[in-house]
mmCIF file of the N, C-alpha and C atoms, coordinates in Angstrom:
data_MODEL
# 
_entry.id   MODEL 
# 
loop_
_atom_site.group_PDB 
_atom_site.id 
_atom_site.type_symbol 
_atom_site.label_atom_id 
_atom_site.label_alt_id 
_atom_site.label_comp_id 
_atom_site.label_asym_id 
_atom_site.label_entity_id 
_atom_site.label_seq_id 
_atom_site.pdbx_PDB_ins_code 
_atom_site.Cartn_x 
_atom_site.Cartn_y 
_atom_site.Cartn_z 
_atom_site.occupancy 
_atom_site.B_iso_or_equiv 
_atom_site.pdbx_formal_charge 
_atom_site.auth_seq_id 
_atom_site.auth_comp_id 
_atom_site.auth_asym_id 
_atom_site.auth_atom_id 
_atom_site.pdbx_PDB_model_num 
ATOM 1   N N  . UNK A 1 1  ? 0.843   -1.175 0.000   1.00 0.00 ? 1  UNK A N  1 
ATOM 2   C CA . UNK A 1 1  ? 0.000   0.000  0.000   1.00 0.00 ? 1  UNK A CA 1 
ATOM 3   C C  . UNK A 1 1  ? 0.893   1.245  0.000   1.00 0.00 ? 1  UNK A C  1 
ATOM 4   N N  . UNK A 1 2  ? 0.659   2.126  -0.929  1.00 0.00 ? 2  UNK A N  1 
ATOM 5   C CA . UNK A 1 2  ? 1.475   3.319  -1.082  1.00 0.00 ? 2  UNK A CA 1 
ATOM 6   C C  . UNK A 1 2  ? 0.928   4.447  -0.214  1.00 0.00 ? 2  UNK A C  1 
ATOM 7   N N  . UNK A 1 3  ? 1.830   5.135  0.470   1.00 0.00 ? 3  UNK A N  1 
ATOM 8   C CA . UNK A 1 3  ? 1.436   6.261  1.309   1.00 0.00 ? 3  UNK A CA 1 
ATOM 9   C C  . UNK A 1 3  ? 1.108   7.463  0.436   1.00 0.00 ? 3  UNK A C  1 
ATOM 10  N N  . UNK A 1 4  ? -0.010  8.105  0.676   1.00 0.00 ? 4  UNK A N  1 
ATOM 11  C CA . UNK A 1 4  ? -0.403  9.307  -0.067  1.00 0.00 ? 4  UNK A CA 1 
ATOM 12  C C  . UNK A 1 4  ? -0.267  10.502 0.864   1.00 0.00 ? 4  UNK A C  1 
ATOM 13  N N  . UNK A 1 5  ? 0.767   11.346 0.657   1.00 0.00 ? 5  UNK A N  1 
ATOM 14  C CA . UNK A 1 5  ? 0.996   12.472 1.566   1.00 0.00 ? 5  UNK A CA 1 
ATOM 15  C C  . UNK A 1 5  ? -0.082  13.550 1.480   1.00 0.00 ? 5  UNK A C  1 
ATOM 16  N N  . UNK A 1 6  ? -0.898  13.529 0.446   1.00 0.00 ? 6  UNK A N  1 
ATOM 17  C CA . UNK A 1 6  ? -1.934  14.548 0.295   1.00 0.00 ? 6  UNK A CA 1 
ATOM 18  C C  . UNK A 1 6  ? -3.224  14.133 1.002   1.00 0.00 ? 6  UNK A C  1 
ATOM 19  N N  . UNK A 1 7  ? -3.539  12.858 0.969   1.00 0.00 ? 7  UNK A N  1 
ATOM 20  C CA . UNK A 1 7  ? -4.822  12.378 1.488   1.00 0.00 ? 7  UNK A CA 1 
ATOM 21  C C  . UNK A 1 7  ? -4.908  12.516 3.003   1.00 0.00 ? 7  UNK A C  1 
ATOM 22  N N  . UNK A 1 8  ? -6.079  12.940 3.473   1.00 0.00 ? 8  UNK A N  1 
ATOM 23  C CA . UNK A 1 8  ? -6.318  13.057 4.909   1.00 0.00 ? 8  UNK A CA 1 
ATOM 24  C C  . UNK A 1 8  ? -7.150  11.888 5.421   1.00 0.00 ? 8  UNK A C  1 
ATOM 25  N N  . UNK A 1 9  ? -7.836  11.197 4.527   1.00 0.00 ? 9  UNK A N  1 
ATOM 26  C CA . UNK A 1 9  ? -8.714  10.107 4.930   1.00 0.00 ? 9  UNK A CA 1 
ATOM 27  C C  . UNK A 1 9  ? -10.119 10.590 5.244   1.00 0.00 ? 9  UNK A C  1 
ATOM 28  N N  . UNK A 1 10 ? -10.311 11.903 5.306   1.00 0.00 ? 10 UNK A N  1 
ATOM 29  C CA . UNK A 1 10 ? -11.627 12.477 5.593   1.00 0.00 ? 10 UNK A CA 1 
ATOM 30  C C  . UNK A 1 10 ? -12.282 12.881 4.280   1.00 0.00 ? 10 UNK A C  1 
ATOM 31  N N  . UNK A 1 11 ? -13.584 13.013 4.285   1.00 0.00 ? 11 UNK A N  1 
ATOM 32  C CA . UNK A 1 11 ? -14.327 13.419 3.098   1.00 0.00 ? 11 UNK A CA 1 
ATOM 33  C C  . UNK A 1 11 ? -15.019 14.744 3.364   1.00 0.00 ? 11 UNK A C  1 
ATOM 34  N N  . UNK A 1 12 ? -15.102 15.577 2.322   1.00 0.00 ? 12 UNK A N  1 
ATOM 35  C CA . UNK A 1 12 ? -15.789 16.858 2.404   1.00 0.00 ? 12 UNK A CA 1 
ATOM 36  C C  . UNK A 1 12 ? -16.672 16.991 1.173   1.00 0.00 ? 12 UNK A C  1 
ATOM 37  N N  . UNK A 1 13 ? -17.960 17.197 1.370   1.00 0.00 ? 13 UNK A N  1 
ATOM 38  C CA . UNK A 1 13 ? -18.829 17.394 0.209   1.00 0.00 ? 13 UNK A CA 1 
ATOM 39  C C  . UNK A 1 13 ? -18.541 18.753 -0.427  1.00 0.00 ? 13 UNK A C  1 
ATOM 40  N N  . UNK A 1 14 ? -18.450 18.768 -1.750  1.00 0.00 ? 14 UNK A N  1 
ATOM 41  C CA . UNK A 1 14 ? -18.214 20.012 -2.493  1.00 0.00 ? 14 UNK A CA 1 
ATOM 42  C C  . UNK A 1 14 ? -19.144 20.058 -3.701  1.00 0.00 ? 14 UNK A C  1 
ATOM 43  N N  . UNK A 1 15 ? -19.341 21.242 -4.225  1.00 0.00 ? 15 UNK A N  1 
ATOM 44  C CA . UNK A 1 15 ? -20.132 21.408 -5.440  1.00 0.00 ? 15 UNK A CA 1 
ATOM 45  C C  . UNK A 1 15 ? -19.186 21.658 -6.603  1.00 0.00 ? 15 UNK A C  1 
ATOM 46  N N  . UNK A 1 16 ? -19.389 20.930 -7.690  1.00 0.00 ? 16 UNK A N  1 
ATOM 47  C CA . UNK A 1 16 ? -18.592 21.100 -8.898  1.00 0.00 ? 16 UNK A CA 1 
ATOM 48  C C  . UNK A 1 16 ? -19.512 21.355 -10.072 1.00 0.00 ? 16 UNK A C  1 
ATOM 49  N N  . UNK A 1 17 ? -19.029 22.120 -11.019 1.00 0.00 ? 17 UNK A N  1 
ATOM 50  C CA . UNK A 1 17 ? -19.742 22.301 -12.280 1.00 0.00 ? 17 UNK A CA 1 
ATOM 51  C C  . UNK A 1 17 ? -18.952 21.562 -13.349 1.00 0.00 ? 17 UNK A C  1 
ATOM 52  N N  . UNK A 1 18 ? -19.565 20.544 -13.927 1.00 0.00 ? 18 UNK A N  1 
ATOM 53  C CA . UNK A 1 18 ? -18.910 19.727 -14.943 1.00 0.00 ? 18 UNK A CA 1 
ATOM 54  C C  . UNK A 1 18 ? -19.748 19.742 -16.210 1.00 0.00 ? 18 UNK A C  1 
ATOM 55  N N  . UNK A 1 19 ? -19.083 19.627 -17.329 1.00 0.00 ? 19 UNK A N  1 
ATOM 56  C CA . UNK A 1 19 ? -19.767 19.567 -18.618 1.00 0.00 ? 19 UNK A CA 1 
ATOM 57  C C  . UNK A 1 19 ? -20.719 18.374 -18.624 1.00 0.00 ? 19 UNK A C  1 
ATOM 58  N N  . UNK A 1 20 ? -21.949 18.600 -19.046 1.00 0.00 ? 20 UNK A N  1 
ATOM 59  C CA . UNK A 1 20 ? -22.958 17.539 -18.998 1.00 0.00 ? 20 UNK A CA 1 
ATOM 60  C C  . UNK A 1 20 ? -22.601 16.356 -19.896 1.00 0.00 ? 20 UNK A C  1 
ATOM 61  N N  . UNK A 1 21 ? -21.952 16.627 -21.015 1.00 0.00 ? 21 UNK A N  1 
ATOM 62  C CA . UNK A 1 21 ? -21.543 15.535 -21.899 1.00 0.00 ? 21 UNK A CA 1 
ATOM 63  C C  . UNK A 1 21 ? -20.491 14.656 -21.251 1.00 0.00 ? 21 UNK A C  1 
ATOM 64  N N  . UNK A 1 22 ? -19.573 15.273 -20.527 1.00 0.00 ? 22 UNK A N  1 
ATOM 65  C CA . UNK A 1 22 ? -18.529 14.516 -19.832 1.00 0.00 ? 22 UNK A CA 1 
ATOM 66  C C  . UNK A 1 22 ? -19.148 13.669 -18.731 1.00 0.00 ? 22 UNK A C  1 
ATOM 67  N N  . UNK A 1 23 ? -20.073 14.260 -17.992 1.00 0.00 ? 23 UNK A N  1 
ATOM 68  C CA . UNK A 1 23 ? -20.746 13.520 -16.914 1.00 0.00 ? 23 UNK A CA 1 
ATOM 69  C C  . UNK A 1 23 ? -21.524 12.344 -17.491 1.00 0.00 ? 23 UNK A C  1 
ATOM 70  N N  . UNK A 1 24 ? -22.257 12.571 -18.567 1.00 0.00 ? 24 UNK A N  1 
ATOM 71  C CA . UNK A 1 24 ? -23.045 11.494 -19.179 1.00 0.00 ? 24 UNK A CA 1 
ATOM 72  C C  . UNK A 1 24 ? -22.145 10.371 -19.681 1.00 0.00 ? 24 UNK A C  1 
ATOM 73  N N  . UNK A 1 25 ? -21.031 10.723 -20.317 1.00 0.00 ? 25 UNK A N  1 
ATOM 74  C CA . UNK A 1 25 ? -20.111 9.701  -20.830 1.00 0.00 ? 25 UNK A CA 1 
ATOM 75  C C  . UNK A 1 25 ? -19.508 8.901  -19.686 1.00 0.00 ? 25 UNK A C  1 
ATOM 76  N N  . UNK A 1 26 ? -19.149 9.583  -18.607 1.00 0.00 ? 26 UNK A N  1 
ATOM 77  C CA . UNK A 1 26 ? -18.566 8.895  -17.454 1.00 0.00 ? 26 UNK A CA 1 
ATOM 78  C C  . UNK A 1 26 ? -19.579 7.943  -16.822 1.00 0.00 ? 26 UNK A C  1 
ATOM 79  N N  . UNK A 1 27 ? -20.786 8.413  -16.652 1.00 0.00 ? 27 UNK A N  1 
ATOM 80  C CA . UNK A 1 27 ? -21.824 7.557  -16.054 1.00 0.00 ? 27 UNK A CA 1 
ATOM 81  C C  . UNK A 1 27 ? -22.156 6.373  -16.954 1.00 0.00 ? 27 UNK A C  1 
ATOM 82  N N  . UNK A 1 28 ? -22.130 6.612  -18.257 1.00 0.00 ? 28 UNK A N  1 
ATOM 83  C CA . UNK A 1 28 ? -22.446 5.551  -19.221 1.00 0.00 ? 28 UNK A CA 1 
ATOM 84  C C  . UNK A 1 28 ? -21.483 4.369  -19.096 1.00 0.00 ? 28 UNK A C  1 
ATOM 85  N N  . UNK A 1 29 ? -20.221 4.664  -18.789 1.00 0.00 ? 29 UNK A N  1 
ATOM 86  C CA . UNK A 1 29 ? -19.239 3.583  -18.677 1.00 0.00 ? 29 UNK A CA 1 
ATOM 87  C C  . UNK A 1 29 ? -18.956 3.206  -17.221 1.00 0.00 ? 29 UNK A C  1 
ATOM 88  N N  . UNK A 1 30 ? -19.718 3.776  -16.299 1.00 0.00 ? 30 UNK A N  1 
ATOM 89  C CA . UNK A 1 30 ? -19.626 3.357  -14.900 1.00 0.00 ? 30 UNK A CA 1 
ATOM 90  C C  . UNK A 1 30 ? -18.498 3.986  -14.094 1.00 0.00 ? 30 UNK A C  1 
ATOM 91  N N  . UNK A 1 31 ? -18.038 5.148  -14.505 1.00 0.00 ? 31 UNK A N  1 
ATOM 92  C CA . UNK A 1 31 ? -16.970 5.821  -13.749 1.00 0.00 ? 31 UNK A CA 1 
ATOM 93  C C  . UNK A 1 31 ? -17.569 6.526  -12.543 1.00 0.00 ? 31 UNK A C  1 
ATOM 94  N N  . UNK A 1 32 ? -16.964 6.338  -11.394 1.00 0.00 ? 32 UNK A N  1 
ATOM 95  C CA . UNK A 1 32 ? -17.370 7.023  -10.176 1.00 0.00 ? 32 UNK A CA 1 
ATOM 96  C C  . UNK A 1 32 ? -16.826 8.451  -10.246 1.00 0.00 ? 32 UNK A C  1 
ATOM 97  N N  . UNK A 1 33 ? -17.729 9.426  -10.333 1.00 0.00 ? 33 UNK A N  1 
ATOM 98  C CA . UNK A 1 33 ? -17.314 10.823 -10.506 1.00 0.00 ? 33 UNK A CA 1 
ATOM 99  C C  . UNK A 1 33 ? -16.469 11.329 -9.344  1.00 0.00 ? 33 UNK A C  1 
ATOM 100 N N  . UNK A 1 34 ? -16.832 10.989 -8.134  1.00 0.00 ? 34 UNK A N  1 
ATOM 101 C CA . UNK A 1 34 ? -16.071 11.451 -6.972  1.00 0.00 ? 34 UNK A CA 1 
ATOM 102 C C  . UNK A 1 34 ? -14.648 10.912 -6.999  1.00 0.00 ? 34 UNK A C  1 
ATOM 103 N N  . UNK A 1 35 ? -14.515 9.617  -7.264  1.00 0.00 ? 35 UNK A N  1 
ATOM 104 C CA . UNK A 1 35 ? -13.183 9.011  -7.303  1.00 0.00 ? 35 UNK A CA 1 
ATOM 105 C C  . UNK A 1 35 ? -12.343 9.569  -8.446  1.00 0.00 ? 35 UNK A C  1 
ATOM 106 N N  . UNK A 1 36 ? -12.967 9.761  -9.613  1.00 0.00 ? 36 UNK A N  1 
ATOM 107 C CA . UNK A 1 36 ? -12.239 10.277 -10.767 1.00 0.00 ? 36 UNK A CA 1 
ATOM 108 C C  . UNK A 1 36 ? -11.786 11.720 -10.534 1.00 0.00 ? 36 UNK A C  1 
ATOM 109 N N  . UNK A 1 37 ? -12.663 12.536 -9.987  1.00 0.00 ? 37 UNK A N  1 
ATOM 110 C CA . UNK A 1 37 ? -12.297 13.932 -9.689  1.00 0.00 ? 37 UNK A CA 1 
ATOM 111 C C  . UNK A 1 37 ? -11.205 13.985 -8.625  1.00 0.00 ? 37 UNK A C  1 
ATOM 112 N N  . UNK A 1 38 ? -11.324 13.164 -7.591  1.00 0.00 ? 38 UNK A N  1 
ATOM 113 C CA . UNK A 1 38 ? -10.315 13.146 -6.532  1.00 0.00 ? 38 UNK A CA 1 
ATOM 114 C C  . UNK A 1 38 ? -8.958  12.716 -7.080  1.00 0.00 ? 38 UNK A C  1 
ATOM 115 N N  . UNK A 1 39 ? -8.938  11.702 -7.927  1.00 0.00 ? 39 UNK A N  1 
ATOM 116 C CA . UNK A 1 39 ? -7.676  11.233 -8.509  1.00 0.00 ? 39 UNK A CA 1 
ATOM 117 C C  . UNK A 1 39 ? -7.057  12.317 -9.388  1.00 0.00 ? 39 UNK A C  1 
ATOM 118 N N  . UNK A 1 40 ? -7.889  12.990 -10.195 1.00 0.00 ? 40 UNK A N  1 
ATOM 119 C CA . UNK A 1 40 ? -7.375  14.048 -11.064 1.00 0.00 ? 40 UNK A CA 1 
ATOM 120 C C  . UNK A 1 40 ? -6.840  15.223 -10.240 1.00 0.00 ? 40 UNK A C  1 
ATOM 121 N N  . UNK A 1 41 ? -7.535  15.595 -9.185  1.00 0.00 ? 41 UNK A N  1 
ATOM 122 C CA . UNK A 1 41 ? -7.071  16.686 -8.320  1.00 0.00 ? 41 UNK A CA 1 
ATOM 123 C C  . UNK A 1 41 ? -5.795  16.302 -7.584  1.00 0.00 ? 41 UNK A C  1 
ATOM 124 N N  . UNK A 1 42 ? -5.705  15.040 -7.141  1.00 0.00 ? 42 UNK A N  1 
ATOM 125 C CA . UNK A 1 42 ? -4.488  14.570 -6.472  1.00 0.00 ? 42 UNK A CA 1 
ATOM 126 C C  . UNK A 1 42 ? -3.302  14.661 -7.431  1.00 0.00 ? 42 UNK A C  1 
ATOM 127 N N  . UNK A 1 43 ? -3.486  14.192 -8.659  1.00 0.00 ? 43 UNK A N  1 
ATOM 128 C CA . UNK A 1 43 ? -2.415  14.246 -9.657  1.00 0.00 ? 43 UNK A CA 1 
ATOM 129 C C  . UNK A 1 43 ? -2.016  15.686 -9.967  1.00 0.00 ? 43 UNK A C  1 
ATOM 130 N N  . UNK A 1 44 ? -3.007  16.569 -10.114 1.00 0.00 ? 44 UNK A N  1 
ATOM 131 C CA . UNK A 1 44 ? -2.723  17.970 -10.426 1.00 0.00 ? 44 UNK A CA 1 
ATOM 132 C C  . UNK A 1 44 ? -1.987  18.649 -9.270  1.00 0.00 ? 44 UNK A C  1 
ATOM 133 N N  . UNK A 1 45 ? -2.424  18.387 -8.033  1.00 0.00 ? 45 UNK A N  1 
ATOM 134 C CA . UNK A 1 45 ? -1.772  18.993 -6.869  1.00 0.00 ? 45 UNK A CA 1 
ATOM 135 C C  . UNK A 1 45 ? -0.343  18.480 -6.710  1.00 0.00 ? 45 UNK A C  1 
ATOM 136 N N  . UNK A 1 46 ? -0.137  17.187 -6.928  1.00 0.00 ? 46 UNK A N  1 
ATOM 137 C CA . UNK A 1 46 ? 1.205   16.613 -6.831  1.00 0.00 ? 46 UNK A CA 1 
ATOM 138 C C  . UNK A 1 46 ? 2.115   17.193 -7.902  1.00 0.00 ? 46 UNK A C  1 
ATOM 139 N N  . UNK A 1 47 ? 1.616   17.290 -9.128  1.00 0.00 ? 47 UNK A N  1 
ATOM 140 C CA . UNK A 1 47 ? 2.414   17.850 -10.223 1.00 0.00 ? 47 UNK A CA 1 
ATOM 141 C C  . UNK A 1 47 ? 2.792   19.299 -9.934  1.00 0.00 ? 47 UNK A C  1 
ATOM 142 N N  . UNK A 1 48 ? 1.850   20.075 -9.412  1.00 0.00 ? 48 UNK A N  1 
ATOM 143 C CA . UNK A 1 48 ? 2.135   21.489 -9.115  1.00 0.00 ? 48 UNK A CA 1 
ATOM 144 C C  . UNK A 1 48 ? 3.118   21.613 -7.958  1.00 0.00 ? 48 UNK A C  1 
ATOM 145 N N  . UNK A 1 49 ? 2.959   20.782 -6.928  1.00 0.00 ? 49 UNK A N  1 
ATOM 146 C CA . UNK A 1 49 ? 3.936   20.801 -5.818  1.00 0.00 ? 49 UNK A CA 1 
ATOM 147 C C  . UNK A 1 49 ? 5.334   20.462 -6.313  1.00 0.00 ? 49 UNK A C  1 
ATOM 148 N N  . UNK A 1 50 ? 5.433   19.446 -7.170  1.00 0.00 ? 50 UNK A N  1 
ATOM 149 C CA . UNK A 1 50 ? 6.736   19.060 -7.728  1.00 0.00 ? 50 UNK A CA 1 
ATOM 150 C C  . UNK A 1 50 ? 7.323   20.172 -8.583  1.00 0.00 ? 50 UNK A C  1 
ATOM 151 N N  . UNK A 1 51 ? 6.487   20.818 -9.411  1.00 0.00 ? 51 UNK A N  1 
ATOM 152 C CA . UNK A 1 51 ? 6.962   21.910 -10.249 1.00 0.00 ? 51 UNK A CA 1 
ATOM 153 C C  . UNK A 1 51 ? 7.484   23.064 -9.397  1.00 0.00 ? 51 UNK A C  1 
ATOM 154 N N  . UNK A 1 52 ? 6.739   23.397 -8.339  1.00 0.00 ? 52 UNK A N  1 
ATOM 155 C CA . UNK A 1 52 ? 7.163   24.495 -7.451  1.00 0.00 ? 52 UNK A CA 1 
ATOM 156 C C  . UNK A 1 52 ? 8.453   24.137 -6.712  1.00 0.00 ? 52 UNK A C  1 
ATOM 157 N N  . UNK A 1 53 ? 8.578   22.877 -6.260  1.00 0.00 ? 53 UNK A N  1 
ATOM 158 C CA . UNK A 1 53 ? 9.799   22.472 -5.563  1.00 0.00 ? 53 UNK A CA 1 
ATOM 159 C C  . UNK A 1 53 ? 10.995  22.608 -6.499  1.00 0.00 ? 53 UNK A C  1 
ATOM 160 N N  . UNK A 1 54 ? 10.838  22.126 -7.724  1.00 0.00 ? 54 UNK A N  1 
ATOM 161 C CA . UNK A 1 54 ? 11.932  22.230 -8.698  1.00 0.00 ? 54 UNK A CA 1 
ATOM 162 C C  . UNK A 1 54 ? 12.287  23.686 -8.961  1.00 0.00 ? 54 UNK A C  1 
ATOM 163 N N  . UNK A 1 55 ? 11.276  24.523 -9.095  1.00 0.00 ? 55 UNK A N  1 
ATOM 164 C CA . UNK A 1 55 ? 11.514  25.941 -9.350  1.00 0.00 ? 55 UNK A CA 1 
ATOM 165 C C  . UNK A 1 55 ? 12.206  26.595 -8.151  1.00 0.00 ? 55 UNK A C  1 
ATOM 166 N N  . UNK A 1 56 ? 11.717  26.315 -6.945  1.00 0.00 ? 56 UNK A N  1 
ATOM 167 C CA . UNK A 1 56 ? 12.288  26.897 -5.728  1.00 0.00 ? 56 UNK A CA 1 
ATOM 168 C C  . UNK A 1 56 ? 13.717  26.423 -5.468  1.00 0.00 ? 56 UNK A C  1 
ATOM 169 N N  . UNK A 1 57 ? 14.054  25.214 -5.921  1.00 0.00 ? 57 UNK A N  1 
ATOM 170 C CA . UNK A 1 57 ? 15.360  24.630 -5.627  1.00 0.00 ? 57 UNK A CA 1 
ATOM 171 C C  . UNK A 1 57 ? 16.277  24.534 -6.845  1.00 0.00 ? 57 UNK A C  1 
ATOM 172 N N  . UNK A 1 58 ? 15.911  25.208 -7.927  1.00 0.00 ? 58 UNK A N  1 
ATOM 173 C CA . UNK A 1 58 ? 16.685  25.144 -9.161  1.00 0.00 ? 58 UNK A CA 1 
ATOM 174 C C  . UNK A 1 58 ? 18.129  25.606 -8.952  1.00 0.00 ? 58 UNK A C  1 
ATOM 175 N N  . UNK A 1 59 ? 18.323  26.735 -8.268  1.00 0.00 ? 59 UNK A N  1 
ATOM 176 C CA . UNK A 1 59 ? 19.679  27.268 -8.056  1.00 0.00 ? 59 UNK A CA 1 
ATOM 177 C C  . UNK A 1 59 ? 20.524  26.272 -7.267  1.00 0.00 ? 59 UNK A C  1 
ATOM 178 N N  . UNK A 1 60 ? 19.958  25.666 -6.246  1.00 0.00 ? 60 UNK A N  1 
ATOM 179 C CA . UNK A 1 60 ? 20.689  24.686 -5.441  1.00 0.00 ? 60 UNK A CA 1 
ATOM 180 C C  . UNK A 1 60 ? 21.091  23.484 -6.300  1.00 0.00 ? 60 UNK A C  1 
ATOM 181 N N  . UNK A 1 61 ? 20.127  22.951 -7.079  1.00 0.00 ? 61 UNK A N  1 
ATOM 182 C CA . UNK A 1 61 ? 20.412  21.780 -7.912  1.00 0.00 ? 61 UNK A CA 1 
ATOM 183 C C  . UNK A 1 61 ? 21.491  22.093 -8.940  1.00 0.00 ? 61 UNK A C  1 
ATOM 184 N N  . UNK A 1 62 ? 21.423  23.268 -9.531  1.00 0.00 ? 62 UNK A N  1 
ATOM 185 C CA . UNK A 1 62 ? 22.438  23.653 -10.516 1.00 0.00 ? 62 UNK A CA 1 
ATOM 186 C C  . UNK A 1 62 ? 23.813  23.781 -9.866  1.00 0.00 ? 62 UNK A C  1 
ATOM 187 N N  . UNK A 1 63 ? 23.858  24.319 -8.634  1.00 0.00 ? 63 UNK A N  1 
ATOM 188 C CA . UNK A 1 63 ? 25.156  24.461 -7.964  1.00 0.00 ? 63 UNK A CA 1 
ATOM 189 C C  . UNK A 1 63 ? 25.737  23.096 -7.597  1.00 0.00 ? 63 UNK A C  1 
ATOM 190 N N  . UNK A 1 64 ? 24.902  22.162 -7.181  1.00 0.00 ? 64 UNK A N  1 
ATOM 191 C CA . UNK A 1 64 ? 25.378  20.815 -6.873  1.00 0.00 ? 64 UNK A CA 1 
ATOM 192 C C  . UNK A 1 64 ? 25.892  20.139 -8.141  1.00 0.00 ? 64 UNK A C  1 
ATOM 193 N N  . UNK A 1 65 ? 25.133  20.259 -9.223  1.00 0.00 ? 65 UNK A N  1 
ATOM 194 C CA . UNK A 1 65 ? 25.561  19.660 -10.490 1.00 0.00 ? 65 UNK A CA 1 
ATOM 195 C C  . UNK A 1 65 ? 26.881  20.266 -10.967 1.00 0.00 ? 65 UNK A C  1 
ATOM 196 N N  . UNK A 1 66 ? 27.038  21.570 -10.821 1.00 0.00 ? 66 UNK A N  1 
ATOM 197 C CA . UNK A 1 66 ? 28.284  22.233 -11.210 1.00 0.00 ? 66 UNK A CA 1 
ATOM 198 C C  . UNK A 1 66 ? 29.455  21.718 -10.370 1.00 0.00 ? 66 UNK A C  1 
ATOM 199 N N  . UNK A 1 67 ? 29.226  21.571 -9.052  1.00 0.00 ? 67 UNK A N  1 
ATOM 200 C CA . UNK A 1 67 ? 30.270  21.086 -8.161  1.00 0.00 ? 67 UNK A CA 1 
ATOM 201 C C  . UNK A 1 67 ? 30.703  19.675 -8.570  1.00 0.00 ? 67 UNK A C  1 
ATOM 202 N N  . UNK A 1 68 ? 29.730  18.806 -8.865  1.00 0.00 ? 68 UNK A N  1 
ATOM 203 C CA . UNK A 1 68 ? 30.041  17.428 -9.261  1.00 0.00 ? 68 UNK A CA 1 
ATOM 204 C C  . UNK A 1 68 ? 30.791  17.425 -10.589 1.00 0.00 ? 68 UNK A C  1 
ATOM 205 N N  . UNK A 1 69 ? 30.398  18.277 -11.523 1.00 0.00 ? 69 UNK A N  1 
ATOM 206 C CA . UNK A 1 69 ? 31.116  18.355 -12.798 1.00 0.00 ? 69 UNK A CA 1 
ATOM 207 C C  . UNK A 1 69 ? 32.575  18.768 -12.596 1.00 0.00 ? 69 UNK A C  1 
ATOM 208 N N  . UNK A 1 70 ? 32.798  19.689 -11.665 1.00 0.00 ? 70 UNK A N  1 
ATOM 209 C CA . UNK A 1 70 ? 34.155  20.195 -11.418 1.00 0.00 ? 70 UNK A CA 1 
ATOM 210 C C  . UNK A 1 70 ? 34.993  19.249 -10.565 1.00 0.00 ? 70 UNK A C  1 
ATOM 211 N N  . UNK A 1 71 ? 34.353  18.565 -9.603  1.00 0.00 ? 71 UNK A N  1 
ATOM 212 C CA . UNK A 1 71 ? 35.085  17.778 -8.622  1.00 0.00 ? 71 UNK A CA 1 
ATOM 213 C C  . UNK A 1 71 ? 34.859  16.271 -8.710  1.00 0.00 ? 71 UNK A C  1 
ATOM 214 N N  . UNK A 1 72 ? 33.858  15.853 -9.444  1.00 0.00 ? 72 UNK A N  1 
ATOM 215 C CA . UNK A 1 72 ? 33.510  14.434 -9.498  1.00 0.00 ? 72 UNK A CA 1 
ATOM 216 C C  . UNK A 1 72 ? 32.672  14.032 -8.293  1.00 0.00 ? 72 UNK A C  1 
ATOM 217 N N  . UNK A 1 73 ? 32.241  12.800 -8.301  1.00 0.00 ? 73 UNK A N  1 
ATOM 218 C CA . UNK A 1 73 ? 31.456  12.289 -7.174  1.00 0.00 ? 73 UNK A CA 1 
ATOM 219 C C  . UNK A 1 73 ? 32.376  12.035 -5.993  1.00 0.00 ? 73 UNK A C  1 
ATOM 220 N N  . UNK A 1 74 ? 31.991  12.483 -4.800  1.00 0.00 ? 74 UNK A N  1 
ATOM 221 C CA . UNK A 1 74 ? 32.860  12.357 -3.632  1.00 0.00 ? 74 UNK A CA 1 
ATOM 222 C C  . UNK A 1 74 ? 33.266  10.916 -3.300  1.00 0.00 ? 74 UNK A C  1 
ATOM 223 N N  . UNK A 1 75 ? 32.399  9.965  -3.496  1.00 0.00 ? 75 UNK A N  1 
ATOM 224 C CA . UNK A 1 75 ? 32.684  8.571  -3.126  1.00 0.00 ? 75 UNK A CA 1 
ATOM 225 C C  . UNK A 1 75 ? 32.974  7.702  -4.346  1.00 0.00 ? 75 UNK A C  1 
ATOM 226 N N  . UNK A 1 76 ? 33.274  8.299  -5.468  1.00 0.00 ? 76 UNK A N  1 
ATOM 227 C CA . UNK A 1 76 ? 33.521  7.545  -6.693  1.00 0.00 ? 76 UNK A CA 1 
ATOM 228 C C  . UNK A 1 76 ? 34.611  6.484  -6.541  1.00 0.00 ? 76 UNK A C  1 
ATOM 229 N N  . UNK A 1 77 ? 35.682  6.725  -5.796  1.00 0.00 ? 77 UNK A N  1 
ATOM 230 C CA . UNK A 1 77 ? 36.710  5.684  -5.656  1.00 0.00 ? 77 UNK A CA 1 
ATOM 231 C C  . UNK A 1 77 ? 36.213  4.428  -4.949  1.00 0.00 ? 77 UNK A C  1 
ATOM 232 N N  . UNK A 1 78 ? 35.129  4.541  -4.214  1.00 0.00 ? 78 UNK A N  1 
ATOM 233 C CA . UNK A 1 78 ? 34.602  3.396  -3.460  1.00 0.00 ? 78 UNK A CA 1 
ATOM 234 C C  . UNK A 1 78 ? 33.564  2.588  -4.235  1.00 0.00 ? 78 UNK A C  1 
ATOM 235 N N  . UNK A 1 79 ? 33.209  3.048  -5.444  1.00 0.00 ? 79 UNK A N  1 
ATOM 236 C CA . UNK A 1 79 ? 32.194  2.339  -6.236  1.00 0.00 ? 79 UNK A CA 1 
ATOM 237 C C  . UNK A 1 79 ? 32.716  0.972  -6.659  1.00 0.00 ? 79 UNK A C  1 
ATOM 238 N N  . UNK A 1 80 ? 31.858  -0.005 -6.650  1.00 0.00 ? 80 UNK A N  1 
ATOM 239 C CA . UNK A 1 80 ? 32.212  -1.364 -7.023  1.00 0.00 ? 80 UNK A CA 1 
ATOM 240 C C  . UNK A 1 80 ? 31.792  -1.690 -8.450  1.00 0.00 ? 80 UNK A C  1 
ATOM 241 N N  . UNK A 1 81 ? 31.265  -0.736 -9.179  1.00 0.00 ? 81 UNK A N  1 
ATOM 242 C CA . UNK A 1 81 ? 30.853  -0.987 -10.561 1.00 0.00 ? 81 UNK A CA 1 
ATOM 243 C C  . UNK A 1 81 ? 31.397  0.073  -11.474 1.00 0.00 ? 81 UNK A C  1 
# 
């Protein structure tokens, strides 16, 4: 079982406005609207958090990469492959 850092385990009723054609198509094939919306929101929130982390830490990552390019990996002599 994978840990979901976003999920609280609690439910909150919300109102959504969805295109009627999309809702009809989803119901026609038996898709649970709540589960599908929750999964899409989870994916969108995770993607945005990851994008922001990368943006916020870009300078640090670039400096580490530059250091490794100039100095090599610190433990490279100990590698067995």
